[in-house]
C-alpha positions in Angstrom: 115.7 111.2 128.8 111.6 111.4 128.4 110.0 109.7 129.7 106.1 111.3 129.6 103.5 110.4 127.0 100.3 112.2 126.6 98.9 114.9 128.5 96.9 115.0 131.2 95.9 112.2 133.4 92.8 110.8 130.8 96.1 109.7 128.9 97.4 106.0 128.9 100.9 106.1 129.9 104.2 104.2 128.0 106.1 102.7 130.1 110.2 102.9 130.6 113.3 101.1 131.7 115.1 103.5 134.4 118.4 102.4 135.2 118.6 103.4 139.1 121.1 103.0 142.0 119.5 99.3 143.1 118.7 98.5 139.5 116.0 98.7 137.3 112.9 99.8 137.3 109.8 99.8 135.1 107.4 102.9 134.9 105.2 105.5 133.1 106.1 109.0 134.0 103.8 111.6 133.1 101.9 115.3 133.9 102.8 118.8 135.8 102.6 119.5 138.9 103.1 118.0 142.4 105.2 114.8 142.2 102.4 111.7 142.9 104.4 107.6 143.5 101.1 105.2 142.8 101.8 102.1 143.5 99.7 99.1 141.9 98.0 96.0 144.2 98.5 92.1 143.2 98.5 91.1 139.7 99.9 94.3 138.3 101.8 96.7 137.2 102.7 99.7 135.8 99.8 100.4 134.0 97.7 99.4 136.5 99.4 101.8 138.7 98.4 104.6 135.9 95.2 103.1 136.2 94.6 104.2 140.1 96.4 107.0 139.2 93.3 107.7 136.3 90.6 107.0 138.4 91.5 108.2 141.4 93.2 111.8 140.8 90.5 112.9 138.1 92.2 114.9 136.0 94.9 117.7 135.4 97.7 118.8 138.7 99.9 116.5 139.3 103.0 114.6 137.7 102.1 111.3 138.1 105.4 108.1 138.8 103.7 104.6 138.1 104.9 102.3 139.3 105.4 98.1 138.3 106.5 97.0 141.8 109.2 94.1 142.5 108.5 91.4 140.5 106.0 93.0 138.4 105.8 93.4 134.2 109.4 95.1 133.8 110.6 95.5 137.2 112.7 91.9 138.4 112.2 91.0 142.0 115.8 90.4 142.6 116.9 91.6 146.2 114.2 93.3 146.3 111.0 91.5 147.8 111.0 92.9 151.3 109.0 95.9 151.3 111.8 98.0 152.8 113.7 97.3 149.6 111.0 98.4 147.7 110.4 101.2 148.9 114.3 101.6 148.7 113.8 101.6 145.0 111.4 103.8 145.0 113.5 106.7 146.3 116.2 105.2 144.5 113.7 105.8 140.7 113.0 108.8 142.1 116.7 110.1 142.1 117.2 108.8 138.4 114.0 111.3 137.3 115.7 113.1 139.0 112.2 114.0 141.4 113.4 115.4 144.7 110.4 114.9 146.5 106.7 112.5 146.0 103.3 111.8 147.8 102.4 108.4 147.4 99.5 106.7 146.0 99.2 103.1 146.9 96.0 100.6 146.8 95.9 96.8 148.3 99.3 95.2 147.9 101.4 98.3 147.8 100.1 99.8 150.7 103.2 97.8 152.7 106.0 99.5 150.7 103.9 103.5 150.9 104.5 102.5 154.7 107.9 101.8 154.4 108.7 104.6 152.0 107.5 107.0 154.4 108.9 105.3 157.5 112.4 105.4 155.5 112.3 107.9 153.0 110.5 110.6 155.4 111.8 113.8 154.1 110.9 113.0 150.8 106.9 112.2 151.4 104.5 115.1 151.4 101.7 112.2 152.6 100.5 108.9 151.6 96.8 107.8 150.5 96.6 104.3 150.6 93.5 103.1 148.7 92.2 99.4 149.9 95.5 99.1 151.4 97.5 96.2 153.0 98.6 97.9 156.7 98.4 95.1 158.5 99.5 91.3 158.3 96.6 88.7 156.2 94.8 86.3 157.1 92.6 85.3 154.2 92.6 82.3 152.1 93.2 82.4 148.5 90.6 82.2 146.3 90.2 79.7 143.8 90.4 81.5 140.8 94.2 82.6 141.6 95.4 79.4 141.9 93.8 78.7 138.5 95.4 82.0 137.0 98.6 80.0 137.9 98.1 77.4 136.1 96.6 79.6 132.8 99.8 81.5 133.1 101.5 78.6 131.3 98.9 78.6 128.3 99.5 81.8 126.7 97.0 80.9 124.3 94.3 80.5 126.8 94.4 83.8 128.8 94.2 85.6 124.9 90.7 83.2 124.9 89.4 84.3 128.1 90.6 88.5 127.7 88.6 87.8 124.3 85.4 86.5 126.1 86.1 89.4 129.0 85.9 92.0 126.7 82.9 91.2 125.4 81.0 90.2 128.3 82.5 93.0 130.6 80.2 92.1 133.0 80.5 89.1 133.9 83.8 89.2 136.0 82.8 92.5 137.4 79.8 90.4 139.3 82.3 88.5 140.7 84.0 91.2 142.0 80.8 93.1 142.9 78.5 90.8 144.4 75.4 93.5 144.7 73.9 93.5 141.3 72.6 97.4 141.5 75.9 98.3 142.8 77.7 96.3 139.9 74.9 97.4 137.8 75.3 100.8 138.7 79.0 101.4 138.6 79.7 99.2 134.7 77.2 102.3 133.3 78.9 105.1 135.3 80.4 106.8 132.0 83.7 106.9 134.2 84.5 103.9 136.3 83.0 101.6 134.3 85.7 101.7 131.7 88.1 101.6 134.8 86.6 98.2 136.1 86.5 96.7 132.5 90.1 97.9 131.8 91.4 96.7 134.7 90.0 93.3 134.1 91.4 93.0 130.8 95.1 94.2 131.8 95.6 91.4 134.6 95.0 89.0 131.2 98.0 90.9 129.9 101.2 89.6 130.5 99.7 87.3 133.2 102.9 85.3 133.4 104.7 88.4 133.7 103.2 89.2 137.3 103.0 85.8 139.1 106.5 86.4 140.8 105.3 89.3 142.2 102.2 88.9 143.6 103.6 85.6 144.7 106.0 87.3 146.5 102.9 89.2 147.9 101.3 87.2 149.2 104.1 86.0 151.0 105.6 89.5 152.3 101.2 90.2 153.3 100.8 86.8 155.6 104.5 87.6 157.9 103.8 90.1 161.0 103.7 93.5 160.2 105.8 95.7 163.7 106.0 98.4 161.4 106.4 102.0 164.3 103.7 103.8 162.6 103.6 105.8 164.7 106.9 108.0 163.5 105.0 108.6 160.5 104.1 112.4 160.7 103.4 112.6 157.0 99.7 113.3 156.7 97.2 110.3 155.6 95.0 109.7 153.9 93.3 105.5 154.1 90.5 105.1 151.9 88.4 102.1 152.1 85.5 99.7 152.2 83.4 99.6 155.0 82.6 95.4 153.6 85.9 94.8 152.3 87.0 91.2 152.0 90.3 91.1 151.3 91.6 93.6 153.3 89.4 94.2 156.6 88.2 97.6 157.5 88.9 97.3 160.7 93.1 97.1 159.7 92.4 101.0 158.0 90.4 101.8 161.1 93.3 100.8 163.6 95.9 102.3 161.7 94.5 105.9 161.5 94.4 105.7 165.4 98.1 105.0 166.2 99.2 107.2 163.0 99.2 111.1 164.3 98.3 112.7 161.3 95.6 110.4 160.0 91.7 110.7 157.9 89.4 108.4 157.2 87.2 107.5 154.2 85.1 105.3 155.5 82.8 103.9 152.1 80.2 102.4 153.9 79.6 98.8 152.1 82.0 99.4 149.9 83.8 96.1 148.9 88.1 96.2 148.0 87.2 97.6 144.6 85.7 100.4 146.6 88.1 102.5 144.4 85.6 101.7 141.3 82.1 101.5 142.9 82.8 104.4 145.4 85.0 106.2 142.6 83.6 109.4 142.5 83.4 109.6 146.8 87.0 109.3 146.6 88.5 111.3 143.5 86.1 114.0 146.1 88.2 113.1 148.7 92.0 112.5 147.1 92.6 115.6 145.0 91.8 118.0 147.6 93.8 116.1 150.2 96.8 116.4 147.7 96.4 119.6 147.1 96.3 120.8 150.4 99.4 119.2 151.6 101.5 119.8 148.3 105.0 121.4 148.3 105.7 124.6 150.4 
C-alpha cells in the first residue's frame, strides 16, 4: 500500500483510510527520514495536521504521518473520545503503517493526545513538540463564531459562499485572529506564512460538518481536570507558546515546562493562538533542529 503523495514537505498530500487494530484512521503520509506524527487542533483534520508539519518543519528530512483525530473528517469518533483512546489509536495506526517510533508534533487541541501518547507508548515516542497546545484544563468561554459555525454546517451552500468570500478577502479573516494590524499585515505579506494562514482559514470551511463532532469532543475533553503524571515523561519536550495566547494561556505551558524532566520552552513574545503563522520563522528555526537532535540513534 502506498500512502505517500508528493515529494518533500511543501507538497499537499492525499489522505488514505487505514484499518487498524482499533478501527479506521484517516491519515496522509509523505517524506523520508525520522517519523513525525502530526496532530491538529479543533476544527481540524489530516489536512490541518499536514499544514502544521509543512509550517513547522520547513522542508524535507522527515517522514510525516498527518492524522485526522477521532471525530474529524474520515476518522469516526466511535469509542476513541478520550485522549488516552486517541493516543492508542495513533499507536495502532503506526503499527498498521509498519512504523516503530515517532516524534509527535501537536498543536492546540492535539496537545492532550500527544501527552497521552508519550505516557502510554513511551518506548515508541522519541519526543514531543507542543505548539500553542492544550495541556491543562481550559475555562475560556467559547466564542460566538463557533456557535455560528455549528449552525452554518447545516447549510452547505452558505459555507461554500463564505469560503469563496474568504478566498477573495483573506485579510478580513486574518484580522479576527491577529488583532495587531501591523502584525496581521506582515504575516499576510510573508511569502510563506501568508499563504499557510489563508489555507488554514479556507480549510475550516471545507467539510465543516465533518469537523464538528471532533471539535465538540475536544471542547468536552479540555474542560475536564487534567491529572496526567507528566513527571513520568522522560522524552525531550519542546513547548512553543505565545505569551499573549487568548485561547490557551501561556502560563499552562510555563507550568508544564517546570514539571517535565526534559523540557525546553520557546516563549513567543506577544504571540497569540495563531503564533504558528505570526512567528513562523522563529518556530521553524527551533523545531527542525530540536527534532533532528533527538532523532533515532
